[in-house]
C-alpha angles and dihedrals in degrees: 000000000000130000124221114198112207136028099215122109095294094043091051092048088050093049091049096052092048088049092053091057096043092244107156116235145158120218125215121206125175093205127066093249147019128276102076112211090355089072102080089196092060104106088222093049115116091198122132127208097255098041119133132179112277093210122055120263097247093050092051111034127099108268092226090049112042119191116251120269086240089067114093123245090257102030126213114248091251090061090051091051088055092047091056091046090052093047092052093046095047095055094034093240095146093072088061093059135084103212129204085028123131125200110233103181141355125193138156118266120178109312093336142048130265112220123192111197132180130217123171091346092306119116127216128192121204137166117228131191089231143345131227110200112209105153096129138249104251104074111089114065119230102226111182115204112258126217102250141352121298116213097198136065111313120190144151125238087249089067093048117106110146136027089228088086087074100055112139093346133130099236131199116194113199113204131020108222117132095286091045093052091045093050093045088056089049091053094052091072096049113027131084088231135353124207124176122206120207128184093188141020127265134199110237123207129190116238092230134036116184092350094304129104107264095233090061093060100075115132119249084221107088109223125204111266098252094043087051094050092049098044096046093046090051092048093052090047089054094050102041108004128230125316087245089062085070098042096265128122115263115238115266089207134067122264118281092023086106132025108275123231110248097206128097094170090080087058090049090056094042087052091051095048093245090120123037118213117228134185128238117306116258101170144004125198117170107311093341122101121190120199133211093259091058098256123122142190141190119243141184096196134029116192117193109215090179103133134236141296123224109259130184101162096173097064132049118250093237089066091056097050088247111153117205093244094052127086093215142024114277101237131150107258087358085283118066122074113222092225109019110071094187102049120088132180107212122200098003089133136096130191135151107258098008093117127174091297090060088052089046091058087049087056091045089055093050092048092049089049094053092048093049093044090054087054092048089234123181089236090058092048091051090048089054091056090050098050093049095050095043107041090120096045112114116210092217098139090230094301115141098225114200115256104255132128092244091054095048091095098034120125137180109261099221095047090045095048091046094051090047092052092049096052093042091053092051095047091041092056091059091045090052091050090048091049094047089050090051093050091046089050091049092046090051092048092047093050089046089049091050093048094049089050093052091046090049091050091050091050093047091053099039112117113254104247091196091075 
């Protein structure tokens, strides 16, 4: 019996792939329902009222479960919550989960893992053959130390829910990732003033080009990495200009070496003076913030849109091959532990365009590996050798990703999907052989059984010659 921790998109993909291969498992979810962070009612959700998907639905959805035509190209979070509800109900995945159940601790015991969970104040300890950790990557706020003490309201984007918090306030947003840009645009319509502080430059992309979602426009012709970086950067400059045209710092790295911001509205409001660009913070005293260029401003609210740190509080870092000096566990394909063959990190991967289907393929690979390992197949043994030798290999496709915590588990989509497909094909081949042998054996047994039955019936009805 295996344990799956989490019932968000990655947990559901994991559960579905174990289900397909008849691998027994129990799921654990701290909330009362599925959906993870996409359920805004989940106390651990970091969702906000105006949030939409930043990748288009057809580039993100599970291939076996397309989103309805009625759903917008960039769905609202409420539509995504319904999508995961429907996915779980369609495949009867909820029956596999223990909801409102928090995992307290996880540690190796013998050949398995002892998992302690808590439900309604009561703890339960069980030993599982293996564990698949899928509790997400966007839970623990990254809160950099600021130079000074602020007298106003101070919050992280994880605490943000409604733009009403900005009403009639002088607002400073720190950071401009996708959430920071979204929240800054929200603030424009409620705040007295909105400033945004950046310490580095970003590449900004529009959500639509010529009426189509930007992530659907990739050419079927695969360009060399450097050529793609140059051409795509030039195209974006032609469409929307450079960040410095809007008063923001230009990136000091090449395109795709950090996750781009899929939001052109923030540039629209910068260009209209609704948002004032600011440099990095150098000092804070009371309500006054001074920036690295010497300028200053007074604020009532500072919102830190500074991202998240990986956090797995129920298991010690040493069991995750996670050195103190690293921002992420060192695992092959961000999944497979070099020493533990029954511990898997699900969904600890980020890449532009990977979508939930890419993560679903990750779950498929893990399920195949588990199945083949149980059968002591040659393919599983070969894979064991690979994962032990390549635990520190980054599938970056040659991109020089900037050295930030949020980029520590970033991969190149094309290289990652290619590697997934290769390993899946190898393990699937052995699975097909095993299944064919099983069918042959069953057919042989069935034929033998039918033959014995016919023989028995003939003997039963044969005349008794002794009379």
